[in-house]
Each structure stands twice: as structure tokens, then as C-alpha cells.
BALOBA-1460 file (C-alpha; in Angstrom, 3 decimals):
// residues 187
<rec num="1" residu="m" x="-8.222" y="18.617" z="0.560"/>
<rec num="2" residu="p" x="-5.909" y="15.689" z="0.185"/>
<rec num="3" residu="n" x="-3.119" y="17.712" z="2.042"/>
<rec num="4" residu="s" x="-5.984" y="18.213" z="4.970"/>
<rec num="5" residu="v" x="-6.203" y="14.329" z="4.754"/>
<rec num="6" residu="l" x="-2.745" y="13.831" z="5.218"/>
<rec num="7" residu="t" x="-2.774" y="15.877" z="8.426"/>
<rec num="8" residu="t" x="-5.280" y="14.734" z="9.570"/>
<rec num="9" residu="l" x="-4.085" y="11.028" z="9.745"/>
<rec num="10" residu="a" x="-0.528" y="11.664" z="10.678"/>
<rec num="11" residu="a" x="-2.405" y="13.646" z="13.306"/>
<rec num="12" residu="t" x="-4.585" y="10.498" z="14.316"/>
<rec num="13" residu="l" x="-2.298" y="7.494" z="13.784"/>
<rec num="14" residu="n" x="-0.760" y="6.072" z="15.653"/>
<rec num="15" residu="p" x="2.667" y="6.264" z="15.154"/>
<rec num="16" residu="a" x="4.310" y="3.125" z="16.412"/>
<rec num="17" residu="k" x="1.778" y="1.157" z="13.140"/>
<rec num="18" residu="c" x="2.885" y="3.995" z="10.762"/>
<rec num="19" residu="i" x="5.289" y="4.609" z="8.254"/>
<rec num="20" residu="s" x="6.530" y="8.041" z="7.518"/>
<rec num="21" residu="v" x="8.715" y="9.889" z="4.108"/>
<rec num="22" residu="v" x="12.426" y="9.231" z="4.964"/>
<rec num="23" residu="g" x="14.859" y="11.278" z="2.942"/>
<rec num="24" residu="g" x="12.067" y="11.832" z="0.549"/>
<rec num="25" residu="a" x="11.519" y="8.134" z="-0.044"/>
<rec num="26" residu="l" x="8.372" y="5.853" z="1.853"/>
<rec num="27" residu="p" x="10.278" y="2.434" z="2.904"/>
<rec num="28" residu="i" x="8.183" y="-0.424" z="2.700"/>
<rec num="29" residu="a" x="9.333" y="-3.449" z="4.315"/>
<rec num="30" residu="e" x="8.805" y="-7.363" z="5.060"/>
<rec num="31" residu="t" x="9.071" y="-8.457" z="8.497"/>
<rec num="32" residu="g" x="9.122" y="-11.791" z="7.786"/>
<rec num="33" residu="k" x="12.798" y="-13.791" z="9.202"/>
<rec num="34" residu="q" x="12.827" y="-15.302" z="6.279"/>
<rec num="35" residu="a" x="11.909" y="-12.858" z="3.552"/>
<rec num="36" residu="t" x="14.772" y="-12.499" z="0.847"/>
<rec num="37" residu="l" x="12.865" y="-9.343" z="-0.263"/>
<rec num="38" residu="k" x="12.985" y="-6.936" z="2.622"/>
<rec num="39" residu="s" x="12.298" y="-4.206" z="1.710"/>
<rec num="40" residu="v" x="11.527" y="-1.344" z="-1.257"/>
<rec num="41" residu="n" x="11.799" y="3.048" z="-1.129"/>
<rec num="42" residu="l" x="8.706" y="4.761" z="-2.831"/>
<rec num="43" residu="v" x="10.184" y="7.884" z="-4.281"/>
<rec num="44" residu="s" x="8.351" y="11.608" z="-4.442"/>
<rec num="45" residu="v" x="5.032" y="10.604" z="-2.519"/>
<rec num="46" residu="g" x="5.626" y="13.551" z="-1.390"/>
<rec num="47" residu="s" x="6.334" y="15.078" z="2.132"/>
<rec num="48" residu="n" x="3.155" y="14.564" z="4.074"/>
<rec num="49" residu="a" x="2.703" y="10.826" z="2.967"/>
<rec num="50" residu="i" x="2.079" y="8.183" z="5.082"/>
<rec num="51" residu="g" x="1.516" y="4.788" z="5.681"/>
<rec num="52" residu="i" x="0.211" y="2.686" z="8.267"/>
<rec num="53" residu="k" x="1.872" y="-1.426" z="8.472"/>
<rec num="54" residu="f" x="-1.256" y="-2.819" z="7.875"/>
<rec num="55" residu="d" x="0.166" y="-6.747" z="8.793"/>
<rec num="56" residu="l" x="1.238" y="-4.830" z="12.046"/>
<rec num="57" residu="c" x="-2.150" y="-3.589" z="13.107"/>
<rec num="58" residu="g" x="-4.764" y="-6.300" z="13.735"/>
<rec num="59" residu="f" x="-8.200" y="-5.555" z="11.931"/>
<rec num="60" residu="p" x="-10.797" y="-4.115" z="13.581"/>
<rec num="61" residu="g" x="-12.908" y="-6.422" z="14.874"/>
<rec num="62" residu="e" x="-10.851" y="-9.530" z="14.972"/>
<rec num="63" residu="k" x="-11.985" y="-9.641" z="18.147"/>
<rec num="64" residu="v" x="-15.553" y="-10.539" z="16.510"/>
<rec num="65" residu="f" x="-15.127" y="-12.147" z="13.757"/>
<rec num="66" residu="l" x="-13.648" y="-15.421" z="13.501"/>
<rec num="67" residu="a" x="-9.883" y="-15.906" z="13.661"/>
<rec num="68" residu="g" x="-10.099" y="-18.102" z="9.937"/>
<rec num="69" residu="y" x="-11.703" y="-15.398" z="8.312"/>
<rec num="70" residu="e" x="-9.729" y="-14.512" z="5.339"/>
<rec num="71" residu="m" x="-9.936" y="-10.508" z="6.287"/>
<rec num="72" residu="h" x="-7.513" y="-10.924" z="8.654"/>
<rec num="73" residu="r" x="-5.264" y="-11.446" z="6.072"/>
<rec num="74" residu="a" x="-2.940" y="-7.875" z="5.334"/>
<rec num="75" residu="c" x="-1.070" y="-6.953" z="3.010"/>
<rec num="76" residu="d" x="2.478" y="-5.324" z="4.571"/>
<rec num="77" residu="a" x="1.818" y="-1.273" z="3.920"/>
<rec num="78" residu="i" x="-1.243" y="0.935" z="3.440"/>
<rec num="79" residu="i" x="0.048" y="4.460" z="1.680"/>
<rec num="80" residu="f" x="-1.840" y="7.637" z="1.848"/>
<rec num="81" residu="c" x="-0.073" y="10.475" z="-0.703"/>
<rec num="82" residu="q" x="-0.673" y="13.350" z="-3.074"/>
<rec num="83" residu="l" x="0.492" y="13.192" z="-6.278"/>
<rec num="84" residu="d" x="-0.658" y="15.760" z="-9.150"/>
<rec num="85" residu="h" x="-3.286" y="17.475" z="-6.557"/>
<rec num="86" residu="e" x="-5.142" y="14.016" z="-6.929"/>
<rec num="87" residu="g" x="-4.879" y="11.285" z="-3.561"/>
<rec num="88" residu="f" x="-4.317" y="8.405" z="-3.791"/>
<rec num="89" residu="v" x="-4.395" y="5.315" z="-1.472"/>
<rec num="90" residu="l" x="-1.733" y="2.531" z="-2.230"/>
<rec num="91" residu="c" x="-2.410" y="-0.802" z="-0.889"/>
<rec num="92" residu="c" x="1.589" y="-3.191" z="-1.064"/>
<rec num="93" residu="e" x="2.967" y="-6.361" z="-0.522"/>
<rec num="94" residu="l" x="6.208" y="-7.308" z="-0.645"/>
<rec num="95" residu="k" x="6.838" y="-10.917" z="-1.952"/>
<rec num="96" residu="s" x="10.384" y="-13.302" z="-1.738"/>
<rec num="97" residu="s" x="8.796" y="-15.959" z="-3.740"/>
<rec num="98" residu="e" x="6.418" y="-16.562" z="-6.721"/>
<rec num="99" residu="p" x="3.416" y="-14.515" z="-6.143"/>
<rec num="100" residu="s" x="0.223" y="-16.066" z="-6.382"/>
<rec num="101" residu="y" x="-3.365" y="-13.766" z="-7.225"/>
<rec num="102" residu="h" x="-5.586" y="-15.672" z="-4.845"/>
<rec num="103" residu="a" x="-3.414" y="-14.832" z="-2.379"/>
<rec num="104" residu="a" x="-2.847" y="-11.391" z="-2.752"/>
<rec num="105" residu="a" x="-6.443" y="-10.961" z="-3.725"/>
<rec num="106" residu="s" x="-7.663" y="-11.640" z="-0.099"/>
<rec num="107" residu="q" x="-4.687" y="-9.579" z="1.333"/>
<rec num="108" residu="f" x="-5.531" y="-6.845" z="-0.690"/>
<rec num="109" residu="s" x="-9.327" y="-6.856" z="0.388"/>
<rec num="110" residu="s" x="-8.613" y="-6.569" z="4.157"/>
<rec num="111" residu="a" x="-7.002" y="-3.651" z="3.119"/>
<rec num="112" residu="h" x="-9.603" y="-2.197" z="0.284"/>
<rec num="113" residu="c" x="-11.787" y="-2.626" z="3.350"/>
<rec num="114" residu="f" x="-9.848" y="-1.311" z="5.799"/>
<rec num="115" residu="t" x="-9.474" y="1.841" z="3.817"/>
<rec num="116" residu="d" x="-13.715" y="1.977" z="3.839"/>
<rec num="117" residu="y" x="-13.680" y="1.638" z="7.736"/>
<rec num="118" residu="i" x="-10.928" y="4.752" z="7.960"/>
<rec num="119" residu="d" x="-12.716" y="6.687" z="5.394"/>
<rec num="120" residu="s" x="-15.740" y="6.601" z="7.979"/>
<rec num="121" residu="i" x="-13.896" y="7.939" z="10.545"/>
<rec num="122" residu="l" x="-12.700" y="10.830" z="8.723"/>
<rec num="123" residu="k" x="-16.569" y="11.558" z="7.403"/>
<rec num="124" residu="q" x="-17.863" y="10.428" z="10.692"/>
<rec num="125" residu="y" x="-15.015" y="12.620" z="13.066"/>
<rec num="126" residu="h" x="-13.086" y="14.939" z="10.491"/>
<rec num="127" residu="n" x="-15.646" y="16.330" z="7.738"/>
<rec num="128" residu="l" x="-13.123" y="14.670" z="4.871"/>
<rec num="129" residu="s" x="-13.338" y="11.657" z="3.132"/>
<rec num="130" residu="i" x="-10.656" y="9.691" z="0.603"/>
<rec num="131" residu="h" x="-13.590" y="7.869" z="-0.869"/>
<rec num="132" residu="n" x="-12.682" y="9.537" z="-4.253"/>
<rec num="133" residu="w" x="-8.843" y="8.762" z="-3.806"/>
<rec num="134" residu="k" x="-7.921" y="6.597" z="-6.636"/>
<rec num="135" residu="r" x="-6.848" y="2.975" z="-5.475"/>
<rec num="136" residu="r" x="-3.860" y="0.807" z="-6.410"/>
<rec num="137" residu="y" x="-2.660" y="-1.889" z="-5.476"/>
<rec num="138" residu="f" x="1.030" y="-3.352" z="-6.006"/>
<rec num="139" residu="l" x="2.627" y="-6.603" z="-4.808"/>
<rec num="140" residu="f" x="6.127" y="-6.150" z="-5.110"/>
<rec num="141" residu="h" x="7.791" y="-9.201" z="-6.004"/>
<rec num="142" residu="n" x="11.841" y="-10.421" z="-5.669"/>
<rec num="143" residu="a" x="13.137" y="-10.166" z="-9.681"/>
<rec num="144" residu="g" x="15.900" y="-13.240" z="-8.594"/>
<rec num="145" residu="k" x="13.590" y="-15.191" z="-7.702"/>
<rec num="146" residu="t" x="10.686" y="-15.130" z="-9.596"/>
<rec num="147" residu="p" x="11.524" y="-14.166" z="-13.108"/>
<rec num="148" residu="l" x="7.908" y="-13.239" z="-14.561"/>
<rec num="149" residu="t" x="7.434" y="-11.509" z="-17.667"/>
<rec num="150" residu="i" x="5.360" y="-8.774" z="-16.856"/>
<rec num="151" residu="p" x="7.690" y="-5.106" z="-17.455"/>
<rec num="152" residu="p" x="9.354" y="-3.771" z="-14.694"/>
<rec num="153" residu="l" x="7.129" y="-0.358" z="-14.358"/>
<rec num="154" residu="v" x="4.730" y="0.488" z="-16.828"/>
<rec num="155" residu="d" x="4.751" y="3.363" z="-19.063"/>
<rec num="156" residu="h" x="0.946" y="3.967" z="-19.042"/>
<rec num="157" residu="a" x="-1.513" y="4.122" z="-16.403"/>
<rec num="158" residu="p" x="-2.525" y="0.472" z="-15.210"/>
<rec num="159" residu="v" x="-5.693" y="-1.460" z="-13.922"/>
<rec num="160" residu="n" x="-5.417" y="-2.166" z="-10.797"/>
<rec num="161" residu="d" x="-7.676" y="-0.371" z="-9.335"/>
<rec num="162" residu="q" x="-9.274" y="-3.641" z="-7.724"/>
<rec num="163" residu="p" x="-7.993" y="-6.232" z="-4.752"/>
<rec num="164" residu="e" x="-7.672" y="-8.887" z="-8.083"/>
<rec num="165" residu="k" x="-5.978" y="-7.251" z="-10.784"/>
<rec num="166" residu="a" x="-2.990" y="-6.091" z="-8.580"/>
<rec num="167" residu="l" x="-0.506" y="-5.346" z="-10.444"/>
<rec num="168" residu="f" x="2.911" y="-7.724" z="-10.263"/>
<rec num="169" residu="v" x="6.100" y="-5.426" z="-10.216"/>
<rec num="170" residu="p" x="9.893" y="-7.551" z="-10.185"/>
<rec num="171" residu="v" x="11.570" y="-5.909" z="-7.918"/>
<rec num="172" residu="h" x="15.537" y="-6.312" z="-6.062"/>
<rec num="173" residu="n" x="15.409" y="-6.178" z="-2.617"/>
<rec num="174" residu="g" x="16.375" y="-2.331" z="-1.195"/>
<rec num="175" residu="q" x="14.732" y="-0.623" z="-4.819"/>
<rec num="176" residu="s" x="13.766" y="2.383" z="-4.976"/>
<rec num="177" residu="i" x="10.984" y="3.255" z="-7.494"/>
<rec num="178" residu="y" x="9.146" y="6.624" z="-8.655"/>
<rec num="179" residu="l" x="6.075" y="6.960" z="-7.361"/>
<rec num="180" residu="r" x="5.313" y="9.090" z="-11.090"/>
<rec num="181" residu="k" x="6.935" y="5.826" z="-12.681"/>
<rec num="182" residu="l" x="5.021" y="3.289" z="-10.360"/>
<rec num="183" residu="l" x="1.374" y="4.664" z="-11.393"/>
<rec num="184" residu="g" x="2.399" y="5.142" z="-14.730"/>
<rec num="185" residu="k" x="2.471" y="9.091" z="-14.933"/>
<rec num="186" residu="p" x="5.604" y="11.007" z="-16.888"/>
<rec num="187" residu="l" x="8.418" y="11.601" z="-15.308"/>
């Protein structure tokens, strides 16, 4: 079933707002001109994985809700992928400076709402769903600028399944990260 969802997403999402697998990796990029952490690469995400450049999309209700409303904050990417026949939704944010749990939580909450919206569209128009897919929230931060005492990657399944429980991952610019390691699964 995850492959059907991935195929449908690839066929229906605007390619200008999507991230595709390149050379076995899915690149997540920061578009801010002053950012020092410009990108990370998720490796071994599968050839059908697809991402949305969420911070470049705008929320579907932006013309309905007030501009200052927190839902207009967006993380850098929402990734849909399959690992060991399980579907995953990965909400990812890149930060060059010291990250804040509060700022990340509002960005990830918006992504959570957006993935619910995508699930509704998939159900209504394609008889598919991502409701049972595991959602994970990752804030990648510049390891050189913010030396937090969090281990670089976990060796057990992280408990980052809610927007306010994002896993902070120190990385270097352009670093490649294996999806299995990121999810705490054995290589």
C-alpha cells in the first residue's frame, strides 16, 4: 500500500514544489540566503520517496486565515517514504543557529495539519490513506554552530512522533544520513 500512495503523490503533486530522489538520496535544502546549514541528504529512502518543499508552498487556507496565525510557519520539507514495507512521513527542518523547541513545534504543527489535509485528499479522490503511516519530526542543526549534547544519531527508535517532540540532530552542511539510522533501525 505505501507504494500506491507514493506513486499517487508523485503523479498529483506539483513537481515545482517537490523533492525527488537523486543518486539514491533525497536532498533537503534551506533556501535562506544567510543560512550556514544549506543541506542534508537522506540516504536509502527508496526510489519512490518524494518530498514537498513545504516552506515554499504556503498553507492551503492562507487566503482564509489571518497572516499572523502560527499555521503559516512551515518546516523545510515533508518526506513520504517506505522502509521495510512501512510508510513514513518525515517532517524536517534545517537550522543554522541554535534551535528553539517552541519555534520548531509551531513549524511542525503546521506540517502535521498539512499531512492531515493530504490524507483527506488521498481518501476522497484516490481511496488511499497515510493515516497509519508513522510520522517523525527532525530538526537538523549545524553541529559546528550549536554544540548540543545530543548524540549525532540514535541507536534506538526515537520518540519523536509529535510536533513538540522533534528529534534534534546535529549535522554538518551537506552531510548524508541513512534513513534507517535516523529512525533508530539496524543497518
